[in-house]
C-alpha positions, 0 to 999 in steps of 0.5 A: 496906353490909350489917351482917349477920355473915359466915361463912367455911367452909374444907375442912379435909381439902385445905387446907394447915396453913400456908394454914389457919392464915393464913386462919383467923387473917386471917378472924378478925382481921376479926371474921368467923366460921370453920366447918370441914368435910371433903368426901369427895373425887370424890363431893362429899358432906359427911363432917361435918354441914353447919354452919347458916349465917345471912347471908352465907358465903364458902367456900374448899376444893375444887370440891366444897365450892362445889357443896355450898355452892350447893346449900345456898343459902349466898350468895355462897358462890363462883365457878366453872363454864363461864365458867372453861373453857378453850375459853370463855376461848380464844374470848373472849381470842383470841391473848391466851391462852396455848393459844389454838390448843389443840384441844378433844377427849376424853382418849381421842382426845388421841393421834390428835389430836397425831399429825394435827397432827404434834405431838412435844410437847404440853400436855394439860389438862382443859377444866374449870378443876377440873381432875380432872388437872393439865395436863402437857406429854408427848412423843407416846410418853409420852401414847400410854402414859398414855392406853393405861394409862387405856383398859386400866383401863376409865377411859374408860367413864365418864370420857372428859371433855373435854381440851384439846390443843396444842403445847407452849410455852416458858415463862419466869416465871409470875404469879398475881394475885387479883381481887375486884370487878374490882380487882387485890388481890395478885399474886405470881410462883409459877414460872420455867421451870417450877420453883416459885419464889414471889415477893411481886412483881408487875411493872408490866407484868404489872399493865398486861397483867392489866388489859387482859385483864380489859378483854376478858373476866372470868368472875365478880365474883371469880377468879384469873387466872395470866399466863406469859412465853412465848418465841416465836423468842426473843422474849418475850411475857405470855399468860394461861394460865387463870382459876381459882375464887378459893375454890379456888386457892393463894395461893403468896406472895400477901397472904392477908389482904388477899384475905381482907379484900377478898372479905369486904367484897364478900360483905357488900356490897349487890351480893351481897344 
């Protein structure tokens, strides 16, 4: 085990007050150092002087902070990138993925794709897990109006990014599970039928499903996996919604202290040196 000091860098302008307080308390209880940094949205530039980091480092904030940390050679810093993109995940998981039959296109072509496939209600999201837009369910008419507004604003001239589109599905409960070094550290329910509801509970069948999914595909040593209960012809089944960067994922009702402890131990382990 590496005995160097560990530094956590928290992005103060994106973390909610409660999460920042909980994270800071958990980190300091373990005897690690905390630095705060603001990052300018969209351009991913630091608003403050970068802290001088010696030894291992973990960041928590936006994807921009992860990029800054990698550029500054903070290690292990965090995990994101192409391995998390939805088309890569779908190819790796097949029918275990919620939107495994979604089609990859670009935002400006989503209406045409929906029309060609006869979809009246669709789910659309960016391919990247960094999500320049959150995933949304649209009626095709609503989607057409939204796309035309973006087109009229000139948005697609520089931002016609890859997107995934597929038929909307009926979801029940949804869960988030934090994975560190291949192990489930903490999980919770965060929604039911699209309505935010947080419970610090992970049913055994969900934990077993997560374990099976990890055997099929893991995008990084540390990440977050979201799972949903989907109803098809009245029958419920579990599916992987997506994999997310552990450095940016919200905690909901998960055990923040347990996640901080596990991530800290991993960052100080010989595997990260």
